VOVOMAR-298679 format. One record per residue: x, y negated, z negated of N, C-alpha, C in turn. Coordinates in nm, 2 decimals, m for minus. Atoms other than C-alpha are relative to their C-alpha. Example, Ala and Ser with C-alpha at 12.3 -4.5 7.8 and 13.67 -1.06 7.14 Angstrom:
2
[rec [0.09, 0.12, 0.00], [1.23, 0.45, m0.78], [0.09, m0.12, 0.00]];
[rec [m0.09, 0.11, 0.00], [1.37, 0.11, m0.71], [m0.08, m0.11, m0.08]];
END
This chain:
148
[rec [m0.07, 0.10, 0.08], [0.01, m0.38, 0.76], [m0.09, m0.12, 0.01]];
[rec [0.10, 0.07, 0.03], [m0.18, m0.63, 0.62], [0.10, m0.13, m0.10]];
[rec [m0.08, 0.13, 0.00], [0.03, m1.00, 0.56], [m0.07, m0.15, 0.01]];
[rec [m0.01, 0.16, 0.05], [0.01, m1.35, 0.47], [0.01, m0.04, m0.14]];
[rec [m0.15, 0.07, 0.18], [0.25, m1.53, 0.19], [m0.12, m0.08, m0.04]];
[rec [0.04, 0.05, 0.06], [0.03, m1.81, 0.20], [m0.16, m0.01, m0.12]];
[rec [0.14, 0.03, 0.07], [m0.29, m1.64, 0.08], [0.07, 0.11, m0.12]];
[rec [0.06, m0.15, 0.17], [m0.19, m1.46, m0.23], [0.01, m0.04, m0.12]];
[rec [0.04, 0.07, 0.06], [m0.26, m1.65, m0.49], [m0.15, 0.06, 0.08]];
[rec [0.12, m0.02, 0.01], [m0.62, m1.56, m0.33], [m0.06, 0.15, 0.08]];
[rec [0.03, m0.16, m0.06], [m0.64, m1.18, m0.15], [0.02, 0.05, m0.16]];
[rec [0.10, m0.15, 0.09], [m0.84, m0.96, m0.32], [0.00, 0.10, m0.02]];
[rec [0.02, m0.11, m0.02], [m0.84, m0.66, m0.39], [m0.19, 0.05, 0.13]];
[rec [0.13, m0.07, m0.07], [m1.21, m0.58, m0.23], [0.05, m0.11, 0.13]];
[rec [m0.03, 0.03, m0.19], [m1.06, m0.80, 0.13], [0.05, 0.08, m0.01]];
[rec [m0.06, m0.08, m0.01], [m0.78, m0.54, 0.13], [m0.10, 0.11, 0.05]];
[rec [0.00, m0.19, m0.03], [m0.98, m0.21, 0.10], [m0.11, m0.07, 0.09]];
[rec [0.13, m0.01, m0.12], [m1.30, m0.43, 0.34], [0.19, m0.03, 0.14]];
[rec [m0.09, m0.01, m0.11], [m0.97, m0.44, 0.59], [0.06, 0.09, 0.03]];
[rec [m0.06, m0.04, m0.04], [m0.86, m0.18, 0.55], [m0.07, 0.14, 0.02]];
[rec [0.15, m0.08, m0.05], [m1.24, 0.03, 0.61], [0.00, m0.05, 0.13]];
[rec [0.05, 0.11, m0.10], [m1.29, m0.22, 0.87], [0.15, 0.10, 0.13]];
[rec [m0.05, 0.00, m0.07], [m1.00, m0.03, 1.06], [m0.06, 0.16, 0.05]];
[rec [0.02, m0.14, 0.00], [m1.12, 0.32, 1.04], [m0.16, m0.03, 0.18]];
[rec [0.05, m0.05, m0.03], [m1.31, 0.45, 1.34], [m0.13, 0.13, m0.06]];
[rec [0.08, m0.11, 0.07], [m1.67, 0.73, 1.34], [0.14, 0.10, m0.03]];
[rec [m0.06, m0.06, 0.04], [m1.57, 0.99, 1.16], [0.10, 0.02, m0.12]];
[rec [m0.18, 0.06, 0.11], [m1.23, 0.86, 0.97], [0.06, 0.01, 0.07]];
[rec [m0.14, m0.01, m0.01], [m1.04, 0.86, 1.22], [0.01, m0.18, 0.02]];
[rec [m0.04, 0.16, 0.01], [m0.85, 0.54, 1.26], [0.03, m0.01, 0.20]];
[rec [m0.04, 0.03, m0.11], [m0.79, 0.37, 1.63], [0.07, m0.01, 0.02]];
[rec [m0.05, 0.11, m0.14], [m0.57, 0.34, 1.92], [0.13, m0.07, m0.04]];
[rec [0.01, 0.10, m0.04], [m0.38, 0.06, 1.88], [0.02, m0.07, 0.19]];
[rec [m0.02, 0.00, m0.13], [m0.39, m0.07, 2.28], [0.09, m0.05, 0.06]];
[rec [m0.09, 0.04, 0.01], [m0.12, m0.01, 2.43], [m0.03, m0.10, 0.16]];
[rec [0.00, 0.10, m0.13], [m0.02, m0.25, 2.77], [0.05, 0.17, 0.15]];
[rec [m0.08, m0.13, m0.07], [m0.01, 0.06, 3.04], [0.01, 0.00, 0.16]];
[rec [m0.01, m0.02, m0.22], [0.04, m0.09, 3.42], [0.12, 0.01, 0.00]];
[rec [m0.08, m0.03, 0.02], [0.34, m0.04, 3.33], [0.11, 0.15, 0.02]];
[rec [0.05, m0.20, m0.05], [0.31, 0.38, 3.36], [0.02, m0.03, 0.06]];
[rec [0.01, m0.04, m0.06], [0.44, 0.56, 3.52], [m0.13, 0.13, 0.07]];
[rec [0.16, m0.08, 0.00], [0.10, 0.80, 3.71], [m0.02, 0.12, m0.12]];
[rec [0.02, m0.11, 0.07], [0.23, 1.10, 3.51], [m0.01, m0.07, m0.17]];
[rec [0.03, 0.07, 0.11], [0.33, 0.88, 3.22], [m0.16, m0.05, m0.08]];
[rec [0.18, 0.06, 0.05], [m0.05, 0.72, 3.20], [m0.05, 0.19, m0.05]];
[rec [0.05, m0.07, 0.02], [m0.16, 1.07, 3.24], [0.01, 0.04, m0.12]];
[rec [m0.03, m0.08, 0.13], [0.03, 1.21, 2.95], [m0.10, m0.11, m0.12]];
[rec [0.10, 0.14, 0.02], [m0.08, 0.87, 2.76], [m0.08, 0.07, m0.05]];
[rec [0.19, m0.03, 0.09], [m0.46, 0.96, 2.70], [0.00, 0.11, 0.00]];
[rec [m0.02, m0.12, 0.07], [m0.40, 1.32, 2.70], [0.04, 0.05, m0.18]];
[rec [m0.04, m0.02, 0.17], [m0.19, 1.28, 2.32], [m0.14, m0.05, m0.05]];
[rec [0.14, 0.08, 0.08], [m0.46, 0.99, 2.26], [m0.11, 0.06, m0.04]];
[rec [0.11, m0.09, 0.00], [m0.73, 1.22, 2.30], [0.00, 0.11, m0.06]];
[rec [m0.03, m0.13, 0.05], [m0.63, 1.53, 2.13], [0.07, m0.07, m0.09]];
[rec [m0.05, 0.01, 0.06], [m0.42, 1.36, 1.90], [m0.05, m0.06, m0.16]];
[rec [0.11, 0.12, 0.10], [m0.58, 1.24, 1.53], [0.10, m0.11, m0.07]];
[rec [m0.09, 0.11, 0.05], [m0.42, 0.92, 1.38], [m0.05, m0.03, m0.11]];
[rec [0.00, 0.05, 0.06], [m0.56, 0.93, 1.12], [0.10, m0.04, m0.11]];
[rec [m0.09, 0.00, 0.12], [m0.29, 0.80, 0.81], [0.02, 0.09, m0.06]];
[rec [0.02, m0.11, 0.09], [m0.12, 1.01, 0.61], [0.12, m0.10, m0.16]];
[rec [m0.08, 0.11, 0.14], [0.09, 0.71, 0.36], [m0.07, m0.12, m0.01]];
[rec [0.00, 0.09, 0.06], [0.02, 0.43, 0.24], [0.05, m0.09, m0.05]];
[rec [m0.08, 0.05, 0.11], [0.25, 0.19, 0.10], [m0.08, m0.18, m0.02]];
[rec [0.06, 0.15, 0.05], [0.14, m0.14, m0.09], [0.08, m0.07, m0.04]];
[rec [m0.17, 0.12, 0.01], [0.41, m0.43, m0.13], [m0.06, m0.08, m0.11]];
[rec [m0.04, 0.11, 0.02], [0.49, m0.67, m0.38], [m0.14, m0.05, m0.16]];
[rec [0.08, m0.03, m0.02], [0.18, m0.61, m0.65], [0.02, m0.18, m0.14]];
[rec [m0.06, 0.13, 0.09], [0.34, m0.94, m0.89], [0.06, m0.05, 0.07]];
[rec [m0.04, 0.16, m0.11], [0.37, m1.17, m0.58], [m0.24, m0.03, 0.01]];
[rec [0.13, 0.01, 0.02], [m0.03, m1.09, m0.59], [m0.09, 0.05, m0.11]];
[rec [0.11, 0.00, 0.10], [m0.24, m1.19, m0.87], [m0.14, 0.03, m0.04]];
[rec [0.14, m0.02, m0.02], [m0.55, m1.06, m0.78], [0.02, 0.17, 0.05]];
[rec [0.01, m0.10, m0.06], [m0.47, m0.78, m0.64], [0.14, 0.12, m0.15]];
[rec [m0.06, m0.04, 0.14], [m0.27, m0.63, m1.04], [m0.14, 0.13, m0.06]];
[rec [0.04, m0.06, 0.14], [m0.37, m0.34, m1.33], [m0.15, 0.08, 0.12]];
[rec [0.10, m0.14, m0.10], [m0.73, m0.21, m1.22], [m0.07, 0.03, 0.14]];
[rec [m0.06, 0.07, m0.14], [m0.71, m0.41, m0.92], [0.03, 0.07, 0.07]];
[rec [m0.12, m0.06, m0.07], [m0.41, m0.21, m0.79], [m0.06, 0.14, 0.02]];
[rec [0.02, m0.17, m0.03], [m0.57, 0.13, m0.88], [m0.12, 0.01, 0.13]];
[rec [0.16, 0.01, m0.05], [m0.89, 0.02, m0.71], [0.05, 0.05, 0.13]];
[rec [m0.07, 0.07, m0.05], [m0.67, m0.05, m0.45], [0.02, 0.17, 0.12]];
[rec [m0.10, m0.19, m0.07], [m0.48, 0.33, m0.42], [m0.06, 0.09, 0.01]];
[rec [0.08, m0.03, 0.04], [m0.76, 0.51, m0.52], [m0.06, 0.03, 0.18]];
[rec [0.08, 0.04, m0.13], [m0.98, 0.38, m0.16], [0.08, 0.07, 0.09]];
[rec [m0.13, m0.06, m0.07], [m0.65, 0.39, 0.01], [0.01, 0.13, 0.03]];
[rec [m0.02, m0.09, m0.01], [m0.60, 0.75, m0.10], [m0.11, 0.09, 0.08]];
[rec [0.10, m0.05, m0.08], [m0.96, 0.85, 0.04], [m0.02, 0.04, 0.16]];
[rec [0.05, 0.00, m0.10], [m0.92, 0.67, 0.36], [0.16, 0.08, 0.07]];
[rec [m0.15, m0.05, m0.09], [m0.57, 0.89, 0.45], [m0.02, 0.17, 0.05]];
[rec [0.04, m0.16, m0.05], [m0.55, 1.27, 0.60], [0.04, 0.11, m0.11]];
[rec [m0.05, m0.13, 0.07], [m0.50, 1.55, 0.33], [0.00, m0.11, m0.12]];
[rec [m0.05, 0.15, 0.14], [m0.49, 1.23, 0.04], [0.09, 0.00, 0.02]];
[rec [m0.12, 0.08, m0.02], [m0.16, 1.13, 0.21], [0.13, 0.00, m0.11]];
[rec [m0.06, 0.08, 0.10], [0.11, 0.92, 0.03], [m0.04, m0.08, m0.02]];
[rec [m0.02, 0.14, 0.01], [0.08, 0.66, m0.19], [0.15, m0.03, m0.07]];
[rec [m0.10, 0.03, 0.02], [0.41, 0.44, m0.21], [m0.08, m0.16, m0.08]];
[rec [m0.04, 0.10, 0.06], [0.44, 0.15, m0.45], [0.10, m0.09, m0.01]];
[rec [m0.12, 0.04, 0.06], [0.69, m0.10, m0.34], [0.05, m0.14, m0.12]];
[rec [0.06, 0.14, 0.07], [0.77, m0.40, m0.61], [0.17, m0.07, 0.04]];
[rec [m0.06, 0.21, m0.07], [0.93, m0.76, m0.55], [m0.04, m0.07, m0.07]];
[rec [0.03, 0.13, 0.01], [0.91, m1.05, m0.69], [m0.03, 0.03, m0.22]];
[rec [0.01, m0.03, 0.13], [0.95, m0.84, m1.07], [0.08, m0.16, m0.08]];
[rec [m0.05, 0.12, 0.01], [0.99, m1.19, m1.27], [0.12, 0.05, m0.16]];
[rec [m0.08, 0.01, 0.06], [1.30, m1.19, m1.51], [m0.04, 0.01, m0.12]];
[rec [0.09, m0.02, 0.06], [1.05, m1.19, m1.77], [m0.11, 0.05, m0.04]];
[rec [0.13, m0.07, m0.04], [0.80, m0.97, m1.74], [m0.14, m0.08, m0.09]];
[rec [0.10, 0.04, 0.11], [0.50, m1.16, m1.86], [m0.15, 0.13, m0.05]];
[rec [0.10, m0.15, 0.06], [0.28, m0.82, m1.88], [0.01, 0.09, m0.06]];
[rec [0.02, m0.08, 0.17], [0.47, m0.68, m2.17], [0.17, m0.05, m0.02]];
[rec [m0.11, 0.02, 0.00], [0.77, m0.81, m2.37], [0.09, 0.07, 0.00]];
[rec [m0.04, m0.14, 0.02], [1.03, m0.61, m2.43], [0.17, m0.06, 0.06]];
[rec [m0.19, 0.06, 0.07], [1.46, m0.66, m2.51], [0.06, 0.11, 0.23]];
[rec [m0.03, m0.06, m0.09], [1.63, m0.68, m2.13], [0.08, 0.18, m0.02]];
[rec [m0.11, m0.16, 0.00], [1.88, m0.38, m2.26], [m0.05, 0.09, m0.03]];
[rec [0.03, m0.18, 0.02], [1.59, m0.09, m2.38], [m0.07, m0.03, 0.11]];
[rec [0.08, m0.05, m0.07], [1.47, 0.10, m2.14], [m0.13, 0.03, m0.02]];
[rec [0.21, 0.01, m0.07], [1.08, 0.13, m2.01], [m0.01, 0.19, m0.11]];
[rec [0.00, m0.21, 0.01], [0.94, 0.49, m2.19], [m0.13, m0.01, 0.09]];
[rec [0.05, 0.00, m0.12], [0.66, 0.60, m2.00], [m0.19, m0.07, m0.12]];
[rec [0.10, 0.08, 0.16], [0.40, 0.44, m2.32], [m0.01, m0.13, 0.09]];
[rec [m0.05, 0.15, 0.05], [0.57, 0.10, m2.23], [m0.09, m0.08, 0.20]];
[rec [0.00, m0.04, m0.15], [0.54, 0.18, m1.82], [m0.19, m0.04, m0.04]];
[rec [0.14, 0.04, m0.09], [0.13, 0.25, m1.82], [m0.07, m0.08, m0.09]];
[rec [0.05, 0.15, 0.03], [0.10, m0.04, m2.06], [m0.07, m0.08, 0.08]];
[rec [0.04, 0.16, m0.07], [0.18, m0.27, m1.86], [m0.11, 0.00, 0.08]];
[rec [0.11, 0.11, 0.00], [m0.04, m0.50, m1.75], [m0.04, m0.01, 0.18]];
[rec [m0.04, m0.04, m0.13], [0.03, m0.50, m1.38], [m0.03, 0.14, 0.08]];
[rec [0.07, m0.15, m0.08], [0.08, m0.17, m1.25], [m0.01, 0.13, m0.16]];
[rec [0.02, m0.13, 0.09], [0.02, 0.04, m1.55], [m0.13, 0.08, 0.02]];
[rec [0.12, m0.09, m0.11], [m0.33, 0.13, m1.43], [m0.04, 0.09, 0.09]];
[rec [m0.10, m0.06, m0.08], [m0.19, 0.23, m1.14], [0.01, 0.13, 0.06]];
[rec [m0.07, m0.15, m0.01], [0.06, 0.47, m1.23], [m0.02, 0.09, 0.02]];
[rec [0.04, m0.14, 0.02], [m0.12, 0.80, m1.21], [m0.03, 0.00, 0.17]];
[rec [m0.03, m0.03, m0.17], [m0.18, 0.69, m0.83], [0.08, m0.03, 0.11]];
[rec [m0.06, 0.00, m0.05], [0.11, 0.64, m0.73], [0.10, 0.15, 0.02]];
[rec [m0.13, m0.17, m0.06], [0.37, 0.95, m0.52], [0.07, m0.12, m0.04]];
[rec [m0.06, 0.05, m0.05], [0.61, 0.67, m0.46], [0.03, m0.06, m0.07]];
[rec [m0.10, 0.14, 0.03], [0.82, 0.39, m0.67], [0.09, m0.02, 0.03]];
[rec [m0.14, m0.01, m0.05], [1.04, 0.21, m0.50], [m0.01, m0.14, m0.05]];
[rec [m0.04, 0.13, 0.08], [1.21, m0.06, m0.67], [0.15, 0.02, m0.05]];
[rec [m0.14, 0.02, 0.00], [1.59, m0.21, m0.67], [0.04, 0.04, m0.16]];
[rec [m0.03, 0.02, 0.11], [1.76, m0.17, m1.01], [m0.06, m0.08, m0.06]];
[rec [0.00, 0.15, 0.11], [1.72, m0.57, m1.12], [m0.15, m0.02, 0.01]];
[rec [0.11, 0.04, 0.06], [1.39, m0.51, m1.12], [m0.10, 0.14, m0.07]];
[rec [0.00, m0.12, 0.10], [1.37, m0.20, m1.28], [0.03, m0.06, m0.12]];
[rec [m0.06, 0.04, 0.18], [1.56, m0.37, m1.58], [m0.13, m0.15, m0.04]];
[rec [0.07, 0.12, 0.02], [1.29, m0.67, m1.53], [m0.16, 0.06, m0.04]];
[rec [0.15, m0.01, 0.03], [0.99, m0.42, m1.56], [m0.03, m0.01, m0.13]];
END
């Protein structure tokens, strides 16, 4: 999880992709977070080391949140992030995008607020349109759906 709410305006797709890539160890495996083993019993200690020695910790899912709040991670940049993320996931994994911060009057596409969005209008959306084909799960609440 990479979060830096102060840098929303400057956080870029290339920075995020670099951060994701830098978490990879040799052979595409991901490192285990360090665990304080001082409180473990001897049996638990050996179990832990046996588990991490045989476990492939490659992630199987990627959740990207709030593209409407990240101006440098929209459109083609968002699509680039999702393509890179999928290439790092175990067996292609699952890509999910959580929408939040969808403005009441979306600047990416004008429409009547009571009008349902069509597939064509969604794919034309400048913020998420180019990335839609790379998303397995699109998470949003009813209010965000109305404003999208």
